[in-house]
C-alpha positions as CSV (number, residue, x, y, z in Angstrom):
1,X,23.3,56.9,-10.4
2,X,25.3,59.7,-11.9
3,X,28.2,58.7,-9.7
4,X,28.0,55.2,-10.9
5,X,28.2,56.3,-14.5
6,X,30.9,58.5,-13.8
7,X,33.0,55.8,-12.2
8,X,32.3,53.2,-14.9
9,X,33.6,55.9,-17.5
10,X,36.6,56.3,-15.4
11,X,37.3,52.5,-15.4
12,X,36.7,52.4,-19.2
13,X,39.1,55.2,-19.8
14,X,41.7,53.7,-17.4
15,X,41.3,50.2,-19.4
16,X,41.6,51.9,-22.7
17,X,44.8,53.9,-21.8
18,X,46.4,50.7,-20.0
19,X,45.7,48.8,-23.5
20,X,47.1,51.7,-25.5
21,X,50.1,52.2,-23.5
22,X,50.8,48.4,-23.4
23,X,50.4,48.2,-27.3
24,X,52.8,50.9,-27.9
25,X,55.2,50.3,-25.3
26,X,58.1,49.8,-27.5
27,X,58.3,53.6,-28.2
28,X,58.3,54.4,-24.5
29,X,61.0,52.1,-23.4
30,X,63.7,53.6,-25.8
31,X,64.1,57.2,-26.7
32,X,64.1,58.8,-30.3
33,X,61.2,56.7,-31.4
34,X,58.1,57.6,-33.6
35,X,55.2,55.3,-34.0
36,X,54.6,54.4,-37.6
37,X,56.9,53.6,-40.8
38,X,55.0,55.9,-43.2
39,X,54.6,54.5,-46.6
40,X,57.0,51.6,-46.2
41,X,59.9,53.5,-48.1
42,X,60.7,56.1,-45.6
43,X,59.6,57.6,-42.3
44,X,57.6,60.0,-44.2
45,X,54.1,60.8,-42.8
46,X,54.8,60.2,-39.2
47,X,57.4,63.1,-39.6
48,X,54.8,65.4,-41.1
49,X,52.4,64.6,-38.2
50,X,55.1,65.1,-35.5
51,X,55.9,68.5,-37.1
52,X,52.3,69.3,-36.8
53,X,52.3,68.1,-33.1
54,X,55.0,70.8,-32.5
55,X,53.5,73.4,-34.7
56,X,50.0,74.1,-33.0
57,X,51.6,74.6,-29.3
58,X,54.3,76.8,-30.9
59,X,51.8,79.0,-32.9
60,X,49.4,79.3,-30.0
61,X,52.1,80.2,-27.4
62,X,53.5,83.0,-30.0
63,X,50.3,84.3,-31.1
64,X,50.3,82.8,-34.4
65,X,47.3,81.7,-36.7
66,X,47.7,77.8,-36.3
67,X,45.9,77.6,-39.5
68,X,48.7,79.2,-41.6
69,X,52.4,79.0,-41.2
70,X,55.4,80.9,-42.7
71,X,57.8,78.3,-41.2
72,X,57.3,75.9,-44.1
73,X,57.8,77.1,-47.8
74,X,59.0,80.5,-46.5
75,X,58.4,83.4,-47.1
76,X,55.0,82.8,-48.8
77,X,54.0,80.2,-46.3
78,X,51.5,77.3,-46.2
79,X,47.7,77.1,-45.7
80,X,47.8,74.6,-43.1
81,X,44.0,73.9,-43.3
82,X,45.1,71.9,-46.3
83,X,47.3,69.2,-44.7
84,X,45.1,68.7,-41.6
85,X,45.9,70.9,-38.8
86,X,44.6,68.3,-36.1
87,X,44.5,71.1,-33.5
88,X,42.3,69.6,-30.9
89,X,44.6,66.7,-30.6
90,X,47.9,68.6,-30.8
91,X,46.7,70.6,-27.9
92,X,45.9,67.5,-25.8
93,X,49.4,66.3,-26.3
94,X,50.8,69.7,-25.6
95,X,52.0,68.9,-22.1
96,X,53.8,65.9,-23.1
97,X,55.4,67.6,-26.1
98,X,56.6,70.5,-23.8
99,X,58.1,68.1,-21.1
100,X,59.4,65.2,-23.3
101,X,59.9,66.4,-26.8
102,X,58.3,66.2,-30.1
103,X,58.7,62.7,-30.6
104,X,57.2,61.7,-27.6
105,X,54.5,64.4,-27.9
106,X,53.5,62.6,-31.3
107,X,53.6,59.1,-29.6
108,X,51.3,60.4,-26.9
109,X,49.0,61.9,-29.5
110,X,48.4,58.6,-30.9
111,X,47.5,57.2,-27.5
112,X,45.3,59.8,-26.8
113,X,43.6,59.4,-30.3
114,X,43.1,55.4,-29.5
115,X,41.6,56.1,-25.9
116,X,39.4,59.0,-27.2
117,X,38.1,57.1,-30.0
118,X,37.4,53.9,-27.8
119,X,35.5,56.3,-25.6
120,X,33.6,57.8,-28.2
121,X,32.1,54.7,-29.3
122,X,31.8,53.5,-25.5
123,X,29.3,56.4,-25.1
124,X,27.5,55.4,-28.4
125,X,27.3,51.7,-27.5
126,X,25.8,52.5,-24.1
127,X,22.7,53.6,-26.0
128,X,22.4,50.1,-27.9
129,X,23.0,47.8,-25.0
130,X,22.1,47.4,-21.4
131,X,25.4,45.4,-20.8
132,X,28.0,47.5,-19.5
133,X,30.8,45.2,-20.3
134,X,29.7,44.9,-23.8
135,X,29.7,48.8,-24.3
136,X,33.3,48.6,-23.0
137,X,34.2,45.7,-25.3
138,X,32.7,47.7,-28.4
139,X,34.8,50.7,-27.4
140,X,37.9,48.5,-27.3
141,X,37.1,46.8,-30.6
142,X,36.7,50.4,-32.3
143,X,40.0,51.8,-30.4
144,X,41.9,48.9,-31.9
145,X,39.9,48.2,-35.1
146,X,41.8,47.5,-38.4
147,X,41.5,50.8,-39.7
148,X,42.8,52.5,-36.6
149,X,45.9,50.0,-36.5
150,X,46.5,50.5,-40.2
151,X,46.7,54.2,-39.7
152,X,48.9,54.1,-36.6
153,X,51.2,52.0,-38.8
154,X,51.2,54.8,-41.3
155,X,51.8,57.3,-38.8
156,X,48.6,59.0,-39.7
157,X,47.7,60.6,-36.3
158,X,45.1,62.7,-37.7
159,X,43.2,59.7,-39.5
160,X,43.2,57.4,-36.3
161,X,41.9,60.2,-34.0
162,X,38.0,59.4,-34.5
163,X,36.4,60.3,-31.1
164,X,34.4,62.9,-33.3
165,X,32.7,60.2,-35.5
166,X,31.0,58.2,-32.9
167,X,29.9,61.5,-31.1
168,X,28.2,62.5,-34.6
169,X,26.5,59.2,-34.6
170,X,25.2,59.5,-31.0
171,X,23.9,63.0,-31.9
172,X,22.3,61.9,-35.0
173,X,20.7,58.6,-33.1
174,X,19.4,61.2,-30.6
175,X,18.0,63.6,-33.1
176,X,16.5,61.0,-35.5
177,X,15.5,58.2,-33.1
178,X,15.0,58.9,-29.5
179,X,14.5,62.6,-29.4
180,X,14.6,62.6,-25.6
181,X,17.1,65.5,-25.0
182,X,16.5,69.3,-25.6
183,X,17.1,70.1,-29.3
184,X,19.6,72.7,-28.0
185,X,21.8,70.1,-26.3
186,X,21.6,67.8,-29.3
187,X,22.5,70.5,-31.8
188,X,25.6,71.9,-29.9
189,X,26.7,68.3,-29.6
190,X,26.4,67.7,-33.4
191,X,27.9,71.1,-34.2
192,X,30.7,70.8,-31.7
193,X,31.7,67.4,-33.1
194,X,31.6,68.4,-36.7
195,X,33.8,71.4,-36.1
196,X,36.3,69.1,-34.2
197,X,36.4,66.7,-37.0
198,X,36.8,69.4,-39.4
199,X,40.3,70.5,-37.7
200,X,41.1,67.1,-37.4
201,X,40.7,65.3,-40.7
202,X,38.1,67.0,-43.2
203,X,38.6,64.0,-45.4
204,X,37.0,61.8,-43.0
205,X,34.3,64.4,-42.4
206,X,33.5,64.3,-46.2
207,X,33.2,60.3,-45.8
208,X,30.9,60.8,-42.7
209,X,28.8,63.3,-44.7
210,X,28.5,61.1,-47.6
211,X,27.4,57.9,-45.6
212,X,25.1,60.2,-43.3
213,X,23.3,61.6,-46.4
214,X,22.7,57.9,-47.7
215,X,22.1,56.4,-44.3
216,X,19.4,59.0,-43.3
217,X,17.8,58.5,-46.9
218,X,17.6,54.8,-46.2
219,X,16.2,55.4,-42.6
220,X,13.5,57.5,-44.1
221,X,12.5,55.1,-46.7
222,X,12.3,52.4,-44.0
223,X,10.0,54.6,-42.0
224,X,8.0,57.0,-44.2
225,X,5.3,57.3,-41.6
226,X,7.7,58.6,-38.9
227,X,9.2,61.4,-40.9
228,X,6.4,64.0,-40.4
229,X,6.2,63.4,-36.7
230,X,10.0,63.7,-36.3
231,X,10.7,66.4,-38.7
232,X,10.1,69.4,-36.4
233,X,12.4,68.3,-33.4
234,X,15.1,67.3,-36.4
235,X,14.8,71.0,-37.7
236,X,15.1,72.8,-34.3
237,X,18.3,70.6,-33.5
238,X,19.8,71.7,-36.9
239,X,18.9,75.3,-36.1
240,X,20.6,75.0,-32.8
241,X,23.7,73.3,-34.4
242,X,23.9,76.2,-37.0
243,X,24.9,78.4,-34.1
244,X,28.4,76.9,-34.6
245,X,28.2,77.4,-38.2
246,X,30.2,80.8,-38.3
247,X,33.4,78.9,-36.8
248,X,32.9,75.9,-39.4
249,X,32.3,78.1,-42.5
250,X,35.0,80.5,-41.2
251,X,37.6,77.7,-41.1
252,X,36.4,76.1,-44.5
253,X,36.4,79.7,-46.2
254,X,39.9,80.4,-44.9
255,X,41.0,76.8,-46.5
256,X,39.1,77.4,-49.8
257,X,39.4,81.1,-50.2
258,X,42.4,82.2,-47.9
259,X,46.0,82.7,-48.8
260,X,47.9,79.9,-50.7
261,X,44.5,78.0,-51.2
262,X,45.0,74.7,-53.3
263,X,43.0,74.2,-56.5
264,X,42.2,71.2,-58.5
265,X,42.7,67.6,-57.8
266,X,44.9,67.5,-54.4
267,X,45.2,63.8,-54.4
268,X,44.8,61.0,-56.7
269,X,42.6,58.6,-54.6
270,X,41.9,56.0,-57.5
271,X,45.0,54.0,-56.6
272,X,43.8,53.4,-53.0
273,X,40.7,51.3,-53.3
274,X,40.1,48.2,-51.8
275,X,40.1,44.9,-53.5
276,X,37.1,42.5,-52.1
277,X,39.6,39.8,-50.8
278,X,41.1,42.4,-48.2
279,X,37.7,42.4,-46.4
280,X,38.0,38.6,-45.8
281,X,41.6,37.9,-45.2
282,X,43.7,39.2,-42.2
283,X,46.6,41.0,-42.9
284,X,49.9,41.5,-41.5
285,X,48.5,44.1,-39.0
286,X,46.3,41.5,-37.3
287,X,47.7,38.9,-34.8
288,X,46.0,35.9,-36.2
289,X,47.1,35.7,-39.5
290,X,49.3,33.7,-42.0
291,X,52.3,34.7,-44.1
292,X,50.1,33.7,-47.3
293,X,47.2,35.5,-46.2
294,X,49.4,38.7,-45.2
295,X,51.3,38.5,-48.5
296,X,47.9,38.0,-50.6
297,X,46.3,40.9,-49.2
298,X,49.4,42.9,-49.6
299,X,49.7,42.0,-53.2
300,X,46.1,42.5,-53.8
301,X,46.8,46.3,-52.7
302,X,49.5,46.6,-55.1
303,X,51.9,46.8,-52.3
304,X,50.4,49.8,-50.7
305,X,50.4,49.6,-46.7
306,X,47.1,51.3,-45.8
307,X,45.7,48.1,-45.2
308,X,42.7,49.2,-43.2
309,X,39.7,47.4,-44.7
310,X,39.8,44.0,-43.0
311,X,36.3,42.7,-41.4
312,X,36.8,39.0,-41.0
313,X,34.7,36.1,-41.5
314,X,33.4,35.7,-38.0
315,X,31.9,39.3,-38.3
316,X,30.3,38.3,-41.5
317,X,29.0,35.0,-40.0
318,X,27.4,36.9,-37.4
319,X,25.5,39.2,-39.6
320,X,24.4,36.4,-41.9
321,X,23.1,34.5,-39.0
322,X,21.4,37.4,-37.4
323,X,19.8,38.6,-40.7
324,X,18.2,34.9,-41.4
325,X,17.1,34.5,-37.7
326,X,16.0,37.8,-36.6
327,X,13.9,40.4,-38.5
328,X,14.7,43.9,-37.2
329,X,14.5,47.3,-38.8
330,X,17.7,48.4,-36.9
331,X,19.7,45.3,-38.2
332,X,18.4,45.7,-41.7
333,X,19.7,49.3,-41.8
334,X,23.0,48.5,-40.0
335,X,23.6,45.6,-42.6
336,X,22.7,47.6,-45.6
337,X,24.8,50.6,-44.4
338,X,27.7,48.3,-43.7
339,X,27.5,46.9,-47.4
340,X,27.2,50.8,-48.6
341,X,30.4,51.6,-46.9
342,X,32.3,48.5,-48.2
343,X,31.2,49.6,-51.9
344,X,32.5,53.1,-51.1
345,X,35.7,51.9,-49.9
346,X,35.9,49.7,-52.9
347,X,35.7,53.1,-55.1
348,X,32.0,53.5,-55.4
349,X,32.5,57.4,-54.8
350,X,35.1,57.6,-57.8
351,X,32.4,56.4,-60.1
352,X,29.9,59.1,-58.8
353,X,32.7,61.7,-59.0
354,X,33.3,60.8,-62.7
355,X,29.3,61.4,-63.5
356,X,29.2,64.5,-61.7
357,X,32.6,66.0,-62.4
358,X,33.4,67.0,-58.7
359,X,37.2,66.9,-58.3
360,X,37.0,67.1,-54.6
361,X,35.7,63.4,-54.6
362,X,38.7,62.3,-56.7
363,X,40.8,63.6,-54.1
364,X,39.0,61.3,-51.6
365,X,40.9,58.1,-50.7
366,X,38.5,55.3,-51.0
367,X,40.0,52.7,-48.4
368,X,39.3,55.2,-45.6
369,X,35.5,54.8,-46.0
370,X,36.7,51.6,-43.7
371,X,36.8,54.0,-40.9
372,X,32.8,54.4,-41.0
373,X,32.7,50.5,-42.0
374,X,34.4,49.7,-38.8
375,X,32.1,51.9,-36.6
376,X,29.0,50.4,-38.3
377,X,30.4,46.7,-37.8
378,X,31.2,47.0,-34.2
379,X,27.7,48.8,-33.4
380,X,26.0,45.7,-35.2
381,X,28.5,43.4,-33.2
382,X,27.3,45.0,-29.9
383,X,23.6,45.3,-31.2
384,X,23.4,41.4,-31.9
385,X,25.4,40.1,-29.1
386,X,23.2,42.1,-26.8
387,X,20.2,40.1,-28.2
388,X,21.9,37.0,-29.0
389,X,23.5,36.5,-25.4
390,X,19.8,36.2,-24.2
391,X,18.5,33.9,-26.9
392,X,21.7,31.9,-28.0
393,X,23.8,32.2,-24.8
394,X,26.8,29.9,-25.3
395,X,26.8,30.0,-29.3
396,X,26.9,33.9,-29.0
397,X,29.8,33.9,-26.6
398,X,31.8,31.6,-28.9
399,X,31.0,33.6,-31.8
400,X,31.9,36.9,-29.9
401,X,35.0,35.5,-28.7
402,X,36.1,34.6,-32.4
403,X,35.3,38.2,-33.5
404,X,37.4,39.7,-30.8
405,X,40.2,37.4,-31.7
406,X,40.1,38.0,-35.3
407,X,40.4,41.9,-34.7
408,X,43.6,41.7,-32.1
409,X,46.2,43.8,-33.7
410,X,49.8,42.4,-34.1
411,X,51.8,42.8,-30.9
412,X,54.9,44.2,-32.9
413,X,53.7,47.9,-33.1
414,X,56.0,49.2,-35.8
415,X,58.2,52.5,-35.0
416,X,61.0,54.4,-36.6
417,X,64.0,55.8,-35.1
418,X,65.1,59.0,-37.0
419,X,68.2,60.7,-35.8
420,X,68.5,64.2,-34.8
421,X,71.7,66.0,-35.0
422,X,73.0,67.8,-31.8
423,X,72.9,71.1,-33.7
424,X,69.0,71.2,-33.9
425,X,68.1,69.3,-30.5
426,X,70.5,71.9,-28.7
427,X,68.1,74.8,-30.1
428,X,70.1,76.0,-33.0
429,X,72.3,79.1,-32.5
430,X,72.0,81.5,-35.4
431,X,72.7,85.4,-35.3
432,X,69.0,86.4,-35.8
433,X,66.0,84.4,-34.9
434,X,63.6,83.2,-37.5
435,X,66.4,83.3,-40.0
436,X,65.1,81.5,-43.3
437,X,67.6,78.2,-43.5
438,X,67.6,75.8,-46.4
439,X,68.1,72.3,-44.7
440,X,69.5,69.4,-46.8
441,X,68.0,66.7,-47.4
442,X,65.6,68.9,-48.9
443,X,62.0,68.3,-47.8
444,X,59.7,67.7,-50.5
445,X,58.5,64.0,-50.4
446,X,57.9,61.2,-47.6
447,X,61.3,60.0,-48.4
448,X,63.1,63.3,-47.6
449,X,61.1,65.2,-45.1
450,X,63.3,64.6,-42.1
451,X,64.5,68.3,-41.9
452,X,60.8,68.8,-40.8
453,X,61.6,66.9,-37.5
454,X,64.9,68.5,-37.1
455,X,63.1,72.1,-37.2
456,X,60.4,71.0,-34.9
457,X,63.0,69.5,-32.3
458,X,64.9,72.9,-32.5
459,X,61.8,74.6,-31.1
460,X,61.0,76.2,-34.5
461,X,64.1,78.3,-34.1
462,X,64.3,79.0,-38.1
463,X,62.1,79.0,-41.1
464,X,62.4,76.9,-44.0
465,X,61.8,77.3,-47.8
466,X,60.8,73.9,-48.2
467,X,58.3,71.3,-46.6
468,X,56.4,68.0,-47.5
469,X,52.6,68.1,-47.7
470,X,49.7,66.5,-49.6
471,X,49.1,68.6,-52.7
472,X,52.3,70.5,-52.7
473,X,52.9,69.8,-56.4
474,X,49.9,71.9,-57.2
475,X,51.3,74.9,-55.5
476,X,55.2,74.5,-56.2
477,X,55.1,76.8,-59.3
478,X,53.4,79.4,-57.5
479,X,55.8,79.5,-54.6
480,X,59.0,80.2,-56.7
481,X,60.1,82.1,-59.8
482,X,60.9,80.0,-63.1
483,X,64.5,81.3,-62.9
484,X,64.9,79.3,-59.3
485,X,63.4,76.2,-60.6
486,X,66.6,74.6,-61.9
487,X,68.1,74.8,-58.7
488,X,65.1,73.2,-56.9
489,X,65.1,70.3,-59.2
490,X,68.9,69.9,-58.5
491,X,68.0,69.9,-54.7
492,X,65.4,67.1,-55.5
493,X,67.7,65.0,-57.3
494,X,70.4,65.5,-54.7
495,X,68.1,63.8,-52.4
496,X,68.6,60.9,-54.4
497,X,72.4,60.9,-54.9
498,X,72.2,62.2,-58.4
499,X,72.9,65.3,-60.3
500,X,70.7,66.9,-63.0
501,X,74.2,67.9,-64.9
502,X,73.1,71.5,-65.4
503,X,75.8,73.8,-66.4
504,X,77.5,75.4,-63.4
505,X,76.5,78.9,-64.6
506,X,72.7,78.1,-65.0
507,X,72.9,76.4,-61.8
508,X,74.6,79.2,-60.1
509,X,72.1,81.8,-61.4
510,X,69.3,79.7,-60.2
511,X,70.5,79.3,-56.9
512,X,71.1,83.0,-56.3
513,X,67.6,83.7,-57.5
514,X,66.4,81.0,-55.2
515,X,68.1,82.6,-52.2
516,X,66.8,86.1,-53.1
517,X,63.2,84.8,-53.5
518,X,63.1,82.9,-50.5
519,X,65.6,85.3,-48.3
520,X,67.6,82.2,-47.4
521,X,70.4,83.2,-45.1
522,X,72.1,79.7,-44.3
523,X,72.4,76.2,-45.7
524,X,72.6,73.4,-43.3
525,X,73.4,69.9,-44.6
526,X,72.4,67.2,-42.3
527,X,73.5,63.7,-42.2
528,X,72.1,61.4,-44.9
529,X,73.1,58.7,-47.4
530,X,73.9,61.4,-50.0
531,X,75.6,63.9,-47.7
532,X,78.9,63.9,-49.8
533,X,77.4,64.7,-53.0
534,X,75.1,67.6,-51.5
535,X,78.3,68.9,-49.8
536,X,80.1,69.0,-53.1
537,X,77.3,70.9,-55.0
538,X,76.6,73.4,-52.2
539,X,80.5,74.2,-51.9
540,X,80.6,74.7,-55.7
541,X,77.7,77.0,-55.7
542,X,78.5,79.2,-52.7
543,X,82.5,79.0,-53.2
544,X,83.0,78.4,-49.4
545,X,83.6,75.2,-47.7
546,X,81.4,76.0,-44.5
547,X,81.9,74.5,-41.3
548,X,81.2,71.3,-39.3
549,X,79.5,71.9,-36.2
550,X,77.4,69.6,-33.8
551,X,76.7,66.9,-36.5
552,X,75.8,69.2,-39.4
553,X,77.6,71.3,-42.2
554,X,76.7,75.1,-41.7
555,X,77.1,77.7,-44.7
556,X,76.3,81.3,-44.4
557,X,74.8,82.5,-47.6
558,X,76.6,85.6,-48.9
559,X,79.6,85.1,-46.5
């Protein structure tokens, strides 16, 4: 029996892997390609996440704390718990990163994320259906769900790696409903999955926590007579999971109380709420859509590209048919929680945050609750189909086919092709290793973070006094003396090809203040649309022409 179960698991893994590679094939047939196109106005987030793919193996292999880096924003550094360290999946992609480079490692990480998410749901679905093929189908739907596809397009590897979420659901299913495993096994599974999710994306972990609290409350209200009977087992499971609490609390404490912790509203999530129409109409990330439907959903999101909330009319039809024809507490709970998660994706949590004045919730992006919505929707599809295939065989098959077809992702998976100058890809040759190098374009936004990819491709041979990550604006004043700010603002404006028109004397003093504060020894100007303007300013401030070498201009500060 165990052999048969393991064989089926391997078959499911092989199927998901084949589908993931097939869908992402364009990035494997040509070199120098990154999955995703960021925010639609620059490579942006895929580069930030590719840097993370390179950072974790580098840090661990050199005995450095992977949750803190001085290779960005040198010399003070960056508390890397804030931008989502994604340690577990960075390590899984390490062999590909080491053999084929950072870009291939990042692409492999997304493939691994798809497969792992699908397998996590597959294991959960086996508990809700006796049909193996239906569990496999559910895993494929979750692994290629509208939410996952949207985050792949954005290059958000840490947000689409969701294996831990269905595993948390599996542990809760066992702890609250079935109670057939030992409390120790359930506790370790729950605690381990929560910890993995913390170092992957704590934003999604917060979303999971909110939905779990609401879901457990509703479950208890629907089954008040069962609460006393199950309370003891639940308590023992939680106590066993608490053995992993020191790891969880330690990581969270390092983030909130450690060096360079951020304070205040890290991100304004109010702009990222889901309009109702986006749940019904397919967008450009689905295979079966129309130009008018894609345009309408894009416009309803005010041009924002995180189109992750699509559910589809076939799914809604299945839920309505099942509710009207079949009285079931499980179905009632699933349907209610789907509606709750939809309300949260539409900004319901922002209303609660306003009343309880909790700034952390204002930083939570509402549309990302659709990760939980998709899990609940696919679980409902598996649950209803398992019953419906016996009672309404052919109508259910037809409806299931419609649902699968409506969720098929667009075949043209987007990718970007950032160029890496030879000076970086050949390994960077400087007189001293780990020198602080100011690289232009100055990395401070999604449009200008190409220098982070160059640094990663060099094998982290140098540190940078710059770097793009969410919440940077909260910390930039603490990184630099006020005297250096005019030069920093000039660097930012140079990325747009403009000048702040500060007097040369003020700018020169500010630049040298910045170089002293950060320990910059070299300035490197890479290829960009505004390379000539950047050269003009740097040559004027350093009063040297620099030298052109392997596709970049190199300046020795103080030479």
